[in-house]
N, C-alpha and C positions, 0 to 999 in steps of 0.2 A: 160351463157356467150357465146356469139357467136362472135368469132374473125375471121376475114378474113385471110386465109392463102393461099399464092400462092401454086400451085400444087407442085412446086419444093422446097418448104421451108424445110430447115434443121436448127435446132438450132445451134447457133454459139456462141463462146466465146466472140465475138465482141459486143454482146448485153447484157443488164442487165440479170443476172441469174434469171431464173424462172419468166420472164415477161409474160404477157398475151399470147403472140404468142407461147412461148415455152410450157406453160401449156396447151394451146389448142392443140398443136402438140402432146404432150404426151397423153392427154385425148383421142384424136382420135386414136392414135396408140393402146392404151390399149383397147378401145371399139371395134376396128376392130379385134384385137387378140381374145377378148372374144367371139365376134360373130362367128368367124371362129371355135373356139373350140366347141361352142354350136351346130353349124351346123354339124360338124364332129360327135359329140356325137349323134345327132338325126339320122344321117345316119347309125351309128353303131347299134343303138337300132333297127332301121327299118330292117337292114340286119340280125340281130340276130333273130328277130321275124319271118322273112320270110324264114330263113334257114330250110331246111329239116333235121330233127334230127333222122329219122328212117333209120339209116345206118346199114345195115346187117353185114358188115364186122367189126369185133372188132377193127382192126387196124385203119380203117377209122374213127370209132367212137372215139377212143382215140386221134387221130390226131385232129379231130374236137373239142373235149373237151379242148385239150391243146391250140389250137388257140383261143378258146373262153376265156379261163382263161387269156391268154396274153392280149387280147383285153380289158377285164374287168380291169386288172391292169393298163393298159394305160389310160383307162377312169377315174380310181380313181386318178391317177396322175394329169390328166387334171382337175378333180373336185377341187383338192387342188390348182392348178394353178389359177383357176377362183376365188377362195377365195383370193389369193394374188393379182390378178388383181383388184378385188373389193376393197381391202384394199388400193391399190395404187390410185384408183379413189377417195376414201375418203380423202386420203392425199392431192390430188390436191384441193379438196373442202376446206379442213381446212388450207391450206397454208403450210403444212409441207413437201409436195412432193419435192424430189430432194435434201433433206438434210439428212445427215447421222444420224441415230437414236442414235448412240453411241457418236459421237463427235459434232454433230450439224453443221459440215462443209458441204459445197456443195459437192454433188456427181458429178463426171465429166459427162459432156454431152455425151461423147463417151460411158461411162458405161451405162448411162440411155438409150441411143439409142439402145445399144446391149441388155440390160436387163432392160426394163422399170419398172419392179417390184422391182428393187434393193432398199434395205433399208439401206445399209452400203456402205461407200466409199471403194475403193479397199484396202486401208491400213487397215481399220477396219475389212474388210472381211478376209484379210490375218491373222490378229491377232486372229480373231475368229476361223479360221481353224487351226491355230497352237495350240491354247488352246484345241480344240477338239481332235487333234492328240495326245497331251500329255495325256489327260484323257483316250483316247482309248488304248494307249500303256501301261498304268499302269497295 
């Protein structure tokens, strides 16, 4: 599906929800986000491979290892994010993108623009978080 989008296009509530233009807008947004993450990941791997690990000072070595561990945790979060982006792209393909998994209601365009991997409406997300808090506090 190749839909022409003006460079300044932003989905609007004035048009039918999840029409071809909106779907193409979100598809491009998700694909760009994924490409950026993968590029950063490649840069990190390259930097880690080229880093000199023969540090004589024990404090320098500990600091380097700590930075490496932080970077690896960040990459793991990004790996999970890529999985969510792929899932959102599949929802675009199957026609379920933009609709709350819990209620079936449309997710607001503002929410999707801010978090294009969202699967719940704000109301459903808030209910979910309240339930989590109740179970955590027990």
